[in-house]
C-alpha positions in Angstrom: 36.2 63.8 52.3 35.3 63.6 56.0 34.2 60.1 57.1 30.5 59.7 57.9 29.7 59.7 61.6 27.3 56.7 61.0 30.4 54.6 60.1 32.8 53.7 62.9 36.1 55.4 63.0 38.9 52.8 63.3 42.5 53.1 64.4 44.5 50.1 63.1 47.5 48.9 65.1 50.4 46.5 64.6 53.1 45.4 67.0 56.1 43.2 66.5 58.3 42.2 69.5 62.0 41.4 69.3 61.7 38.5 71.8 58.5 37.1 70.1 58.4 33.9 68.0 55.6 35.5 66.0 56.9 35.9 62.4 54.0 37.9 61.1 55.4 41.2 59.8 54.1 44.7 60.5 53.0 45.1 56.9 51.0 41.9 57.0 49.3 42.8 60.3 48.3 46.2 58.9 47.0 44.7 55.7 44.8 42.3 57.6 43.6 45.2 59.8 42.6 47.2 56.7 40.7 44.3 55.1 38.9 43.6 58.4 37.8 47.3 58.6 36.7 47.3 54.9 34.5 44.2 55.4 32.7 45.9 58.3 32.4 49.3 56.6 34.7 51.1 59.1 36.7 54.1 58.1 40.5 53.9 59.0 41.4 57.3 60.5 44.7 56.4 62.2 47.5 53.9 61.7 49.9 53.2 64.6 52.9 50.8 64.8 55.2 49.7 67.5 58.1 47.7 65.9 60.5 45.9 68.3 58.3 46.5 71.4 57.5 43.7 73.8 54.0 42.8 74.7 54.9 43.2 78.3 55.2 46.9 77.9 52.1 48.9 79.0 50.2 50.1 75.9 50.2 53.7 77.3 54.1 53.5 77.5 54.5 52.6 73.8 55.1 55.3 71.3 52.7 54.0 68.6 49.8 53.1 70.9 50.3 56.3 72.8 49.4 58.1 69.6 46.1 56.2 69.6 45.4 57.1 73.2 46.1 60.7 72.5 43.4 60.8 69.8 40.6 58.7 71.4 38.1 61.5 70.8 38.5 60.7 67.1 38.5 56.9 67.4 35.5 54.6 67.9 37.4 51.2 67.7 41.0 50.1 67.8 41.7 47.1 65.6 44.7 44.7 65.8 45.4 41.3 64.2 45.1 39.4 67.6 44.5 40.1 71.3 48.2 39.5 72.0 49.1 42.5 69.8 47.3 44.8 72.4 49.0 43.2 75.4 50.5 40.0 76.9 49.9 41.1 80.5 46.4 40.6 82.0 46.6 43.6 84.3 47.7 45.9 81.4 44.9 44.7 79.2 42.3 45.3 81.9 43.7 48.8 82.4 43.5 49.4 78.6 39.9 48.2 78.4 38.9 50.5 81.2 40.7 53.4 79.6 38.9 52.9 76.2 35.5 52.3 77.7 35.7 55.5 79.7 36.5 57.4 76.4 33.6 55.7 74.5 35.9 53.5 72.4 36.4 49.7 72.2 38.7 47.0 70.8 38.4 44.5 68.0 40.7 41.9 66.6 40.9 40.3 63.2 41.0 36.7 64.6 37.7 37.3 66.4 39.0 36.6 69.9 38.0 40.0 71.3 34.4 40.7 72.3 33.8 43.5 74.8 30.1 44.0 74.2 29.0 41.6 77.1 30.3 40.5 80.5 30.9 37.0 79.1 32.8 38.4 76.1 35.0 40.4 78.5 35.6 37.3 80.5 36.7 35.2 77.5 38.9 38.0 76.2 40.6 38.3 79.6 41.3 34.5 79.5 42.8 34.9 76.0 45.1 37.6 77.3 46.1 35.4 80.3 47.1 32.7 77.8 49.1 35.3 75.9 50.8 36.3 79.1 51.7 32.7 79.9 53.0 32.3 76.3 55.2 35.4 76.8 56.7 34.0 80.0 57.3 30.7 78.3 59.1 32.3 75.4 61.1 34.5 77.8 62.1 31.5 80.0 63.2 29.6 76.9 65.3 32.5 75.6 67.0 32.9 79.1 67.8 29.2 79.3 69.2 29.4 75.7 71.3 32.4 76.6 72.7 30.7 79.7 73.6 27.6 77.7 75.2 29.7 74.9 77.1 31.8 77.4 78.5 28.7 79.1 79.5 27.3 75.7 81.4 30.4 74.7 78.9 31.5 72.0 78.4 35.1 70.9 74.9 36.2 72.0 74.4 39.1 69.6 75.4 42.7 68.9 78.2 44.1 66.9 81.6 42.5 67.2 84.2 44.5 69.2 86.8 46.3 67.1 89.5 43.8 66.1 87.0 40.9 65.9 84.5 39.5 63.5 81.5 37.2 64.1 81.8 33.8 62.5 79.7 30.6 62.6 80.7 28.1 65.3 81.2 24.5 64.1 78.8 23.2 66.7 76.1 25.8 66.0 75.6 29.4 66.9 78.3 32.1 66.5 81.5 33.1 68.1 84.2 35.7 67.7 87.3 35.4 65.6 90.2 37.7 64.8 89.4 40.2 62.1 91.4 39.2 59.0 91.7 42.9 57.9 93.7 45.8 59.4 91.9 46.3 62.8 94.1 43.9 64.8 97.3 45.4 63.5 96.0 48.9 64.3 95.2 47.8 67.9 98.5 46.0 68.3 100.5 49.1 67.3 98.4 51.3 69.6 98.9 48.9 72.5 102.6 48.7 72.0 102.9 52.4 71.9 100.9 52.8 75.1 103.1 50.3 76.9 106.1 52.2 75.7 104.8 55.3 77.5 102.7 57.2 75.0 99.5 58.8 76.3 96.2 57.7 74.9 95.1 61.2 74.1 98.1 61.7 71.9 97.6 58.4 70.3 94.0 59.4 69.4 95.4 62.5 67.7 97.8 60.3 65.8 95.1 57.9 64.7 92.9 60.8 63.5 95.8 62.0 61.4 96.3 58.5 60.0 94.5 56.7 57.1 93.0 54.3 59.6 89.2 54.5 59.9 87.6 54.9 63.3 85.9 51.8 64.7 82.4 53.1 63.7 83.5 53.9 60.1 85.5 50.7 59.9 82.4 48.6 60.8 80.3 50.6 58.3 82.9 50.1 55.6 83.0 46.3 56.1 79.2 46.3 55.8 79.4 48.4 52.6 77.6 51.5 54.0 80.7 53.7 54.2 83.0 54.6 51.3 85.0 57.6 50.2 84.4 60.5 49.8 82.0 60.2 52.7 83.1 62.3 55.8 85.1 60.3 58.3 84.1 60.2 62.0 86.8 60.8 64.6 88.5 58.3 66.9 87.3 59.3 70.4 88.7 58.8 73.9 86.0 57.1 75.9 85.0 54.2 73.7 88.6 53.4 72.8 89.5 53.5 76.5 86.7 51.2 77.3 87.8 48.7 74.7 91.4 48.8 76.0 90.2 48.1 79.5 87.8 45.3 78.4 88.9 41.6 78.9 87.3 40.9 75.6 90.7 41.6 74.1 91.9 38.4 75.9 89.0 36.5 74.2 86.9 36.5 77.4 83.1 36.8 77.6 82.2 40.0 79.3 78.9 41.3 80.6 77.9 44.7 81.9 79.6 48.0 81.2 82.2 50.2 82.9 82.0 49.7 86.7 79.5 46.9 86.4 81.6 45.0 83.8 82.7 41.5 84.8 84.0 38.4 83.2 81.6 35.5 82.8 83.0 32.3 84.4 82.5 28.6 84.4 81.8 26.4 87.4 85.4 26.5 88.5 85.7 30.2 88.2 87.7 30.1 85.0 86.9 32.8 82.4 84.7 31.6 79.5 86.2 32.4 76.1 84.1 33.6 73.3 87.0 33.9 70.8 90.8 33.9 70.5 92.9 36.5 72.4 94.0 39.6 70.5 96.7 40.2 73.1 98.8 37.9 75.3 98.3 37.9 79.0 101.7 39.5 79.5 100.9 42.4 77.1 97.4 42.7 78.6 98.8 43.3 82.1 101.4 45.7 80.8 98.7 47.6 79.0 96.6 47.9 82.1 99.6 49.1 84.1 100.3 51.7 81.4 96.7 53.0 81.5 96.8 53.1 85.3 100.1 55.1 85.1 98.5 57.6 82.8 95.1 57.6 84.5 92.9 60.5 83.7 89.2 61.2 83.5 88.1 59.9 80.1 85.8 62.9 79.7 88.7 65.4 80.2 91.8 63.9 78.5 95.1 65.7 78.4 95.2 68.1 75.5 98.8 68.3 74.6 102.0 66.3 74.8 104.8 68.3 76.5 108.5 67.6 76.1 109.7 68.2 79.7 106.8 66.9 81.8 108.5 65.0 84.7 111.8 66.0 83.2 112.0 69.7 84.2 111.6 70.6 87.8 111.8 73.6 90.2 114.8 73.7 92.5 112.9 75.1 95.5 109.4 73.7 95.5 108.3 70.7 97.6 106.4 69.5 94.5 109.1 70.2 92.0 107.3 69.3 88.8 107.1 72.1 86.1 103.8 72.1 84.2 103.3 73.4 80.6 101.0 76.3 80.2 99.9 78.3 77.2 99.8 82.1 77.5 98.5 84.8 75.2 99.2 88.5 75.6 97.6 91.6 74.1 99.8 94.3 72.6 100.7 97.4 74.6 98.1 100.0 73.8 100.9 102.7 73.9 102.7 100.8 71.1 100.3 100.0 68.2 101.0 96.6 66.7 101.9 96.2 63.1 99.0 95.7 60.7 100.2 92.2 59.7 100.6 91.0 63.3 98.0 88.8 65.0 95.5 90.2 67.5 97.5 88.6 70.4 101.0 87.3 70.9 101.7 83.9 72.5 104.5 82.7 74.8 104.1 79.2 76.2 105.9 78.6 79.6 106.7 76.0 82.2 105.4 76.9 85.7 105.9 75.4 89.1 103.0 75.3 91.6 104.2 78.3 93.5 104.0 80.5 90.3 100.3 79.6 90.2 99.5 80.0 93.9 100.0 83.3 95.8 99.5 81.3 99.1 102.4 79.0 98.2 104.6 81.9 97.4 103.9 83.6 100.7 104.3 80.5 102.9 106.9 78.4 101.0 110.6 78.9 100.0 109.9 79.4 96.3 109.0 82.8 94.8 107.7 81.0 91.7 109.4 79.7 88.6 108.3 80.5 85.1 110.5 79.8 82.1 110.0 80.2 78.4 109.0 76.8 77.1 110.4 77.2 73.6 113.8 78.4 74.8 114.3 75.8 77.5 113.1 73.0 75.2 115.6 74.1 72.5 118.4 74.2 75.2 117.6 70.7 76.4 117.4 69.3 72.8 120.8 70.8 72.0 122.4 69.4 75.1 120.9 66.0 74.6 122.0 65.6 71.0 125.4 66.9 71.8 125.9 64.4 74.6 124.1 61.4 73.2 123.1 62.0 69.6 126.1 60.1 68.2 125.5 56.9 70.3 123.6 53.9 68.9 120.1 53.7 70.3 119.9 50.6 72.5 116.4 49.1 73.0 115.6 47.9 76.5 114.1 44.4 76.5 112.9 42.5 79.5 114.4 39.0 79.8 113.2 36.2 82.0 111.2 36.8 85.1 108.3 34.7 86.6 106.9 36.4 89.7 103.3 35.9 88.6 102.5 39.3 90.3 100.0 40.4 87.6 98.1 37.1 87.5 98.1 36.9 91.3 96.7 40.4 91.5 94.0 39.5 89.0 93.1 36.3 91.0 92.9 38.4 94.2 90.5 40.7 92.4 88.4 37.8 91.2 88.2 36.4 94.7 87.2 39.7 96.1 84.5 40.2 93.5 83.1 36.7 93.9 83.1 37.0 97.7 81.2 40.3 97.5 78.5 38.6 95.3 77.8 35.8 97.8 76.2 38.3 100.3 73.2 38.8 98.0 72.6 35.3 96.7 70.8 32.2 97.9 70.2 28.6 96.8 71.6 27.4 93.5 73.0 30.8 92.5 75.0 30.9 95.8 76.3 27.4 95.3 77.5 28.3 91.8 79.4 31.4 93.0 80.9 29.4 95.9 82.2 26.8 93.4 83.8 29.6 91.3 85.2 31.2 94.4 86.8 27.9 95.5 88.3 27.4 92.0 89.8 30.9 92.0 91.1 30.5 95.5 92.8 27.2 94.7 94.5 28.7 91.6 95.7 31.7 93.7 97.2 29.4 96.4 99.0 27.4 93.6 100.5 30.6 92.1 101.7 32.0 95.4 103.4 28.7 96.2 105.5 28.8 93.0 109.1 30.0 93.2 109.9 33.6 92.0 112.4 34.0 89.1 113.6 37.7 89.1 113.4 39.5 85.8 116.2 41.5 84.2 116.5 44.0 81.4 118.9 43.9 78.6 119.9 46.5 76.1 119.9 45.4 72.5 121.4 47.3 69.5 119.0 48.7 66.9 121.4 50.0 64.3 119.9 53.4 64.7 121.5 56.4 66.3 120.0 58.3 69.2 119.9 61.4 66.9 117.9 59.7 64.2 115.6 58.2 66.8 115.1 61.8 68.2 114.5 63.2 64.7 112.0 60.6 63.7 109.9 60.9 66.9 107.1 63.2 67.9 107.0 65.2 71.1 105.8 62.3 73.2 108.5 60.0 71.8 111.2 62.5 72.4 110.0 62.9 76.0 110.3 59.2 76.5 113.9 59.3 75.2 114.7 62.0 77.8 113.2 59.9 80.6 115.0 56.7 79.3 118.3 58.5 79.4 117.6 59.9 82.9 117.8 63.5 81.8 117.0 65.9 84.6 116.4 69.6 84.1 116.4 72.0 87.1 115.3 75.6 86.8 116.0 78.4 89.3 113.6 81.4 90.0 114.2 84.5 87.9 114.0 86.8 90.9 112.4 89.6 88.9 114.5 89.3 85.7 112.4 89.5 82.6 115.0 88.3 80.0 116.0 84.8 79.1 119.0 83.7 81.1 120.3 80.2 80.3 122.3 80.0 83.5 119.0 79.5 85.4 118.8 76.1 83.8 120.9 73.1 84.9 120.8 69.9 82.8 122.2 66.6 84.1 121.7 62.9 83.4 121.5 59.6 85.4 124.9 58.1 86.3 124.6 55.1 83.9 124.0 57.5 81.0 127.1 59.5 82.0 129.1 56.3 81.7 127.8 56.0 78.1 128.9 59.6 77.5 132.5 58.8 78.8 132.7 55.8 76.5 131.7 57.9 73.5 134.3 60.5 74.3 137.0 57.8 74.6 136.0 56.5 71.2 136.3 60.0 69.8 139.8 60.4 71.3 140.9 57.1 69.8 139.7 58.2 66.4 141.9 61.3 66.6 
């Protein structure tokens, strides 16, 4: 039934702000609005809600109130529980009143603070809004002061805990981070160790997606009880995992900002403020960052495939000798129909040098281009490697000693550079605080540079595992690391027009220290005879 035009058409409105100390729920506000309209004989024709929207946001920019403004031709009065539900900014409220007046509508509030029927009523209403604005600024200032204090005390300010951590109550009040008692820290530790060993993050993501370990998002949902089998799992993805591995939060530091704007929060002396225990040691953290730098790639375009001979195989003639893996697919010869059971295309993956890809390089450089069958050259290298080293015991390289403080010095130099840059745009107390932090970091940097340097060394320790078993148990990335560790070098000559596989084009050698190992193995074999 259509409402009577003699009865006012009312739109009721509720707003609840995240940063407000008002505890009245949206449901309670709407219930009060309906009762108010019922007592006055008004017909409720529209209900609008803005949940989690600050009173400082212009009414026209809110989704809920925007719906009311879009239907002013059907609304005679807009009702809210209090004037502050409309706005906490005087200028915004005045703008709203003008907007409604020009459309032939008005405002009313349950608490009776709003009277727009007379100049005096408008004046009193504006004063009420001014008080609401002052209250909002007071609340905001109190929250900011509280956040600064909590930040300096190492408290967690809110939001989901990073993967590997859980949020726990702090003994002195508030919350802070602690190490997750479940599997996440172990998953991260294994991942970090493998990255430091030389595995690429893209390949590690593939490994994690094929493992039983839940992605960080699903892991968080599972702990909250909102994910369980047989629900579909979400994938581990490159960008968020890369960001986590780059974040100093793994060292227990408080961090603010994201990506390029991310920085560590510091105390008055410039020391990082901790918000929880470290998941990784400083030594492992620096090694991880170096590993990520060494495998630097655009997070949006990660490498797609681990290749066995990357930086192992090279062209004999090119200035840039690296051979790169490429996938090739060929169609069948139309003069020779393919068998019915054969696929639509045939594939032959190859290793190419840069000259093979660039006509300009072929015309101006010494190399006519090198292309070699990937499957055949990899099989040849594998056979050679296992024949020469497969019977040896795999010796793990372990770093012993060393105290050059290079990583920490580099970090301190970065801190000093960052703090120095921030002083240019600051004044007063903020500048004094940054200068104090800068002095603290500079003093620590001078102290480390003055310490004596103890050179590090590497030792090889037995593992009880043969090189052949290590090779057999590893994936492509792990086998490539073995080749690099043993100093294997593969050199390929151009084919000069030949189309068939010729093993003599390929020369395989090893670093001098591994050749010594080979001689020792041969001597042991002779003694056995």
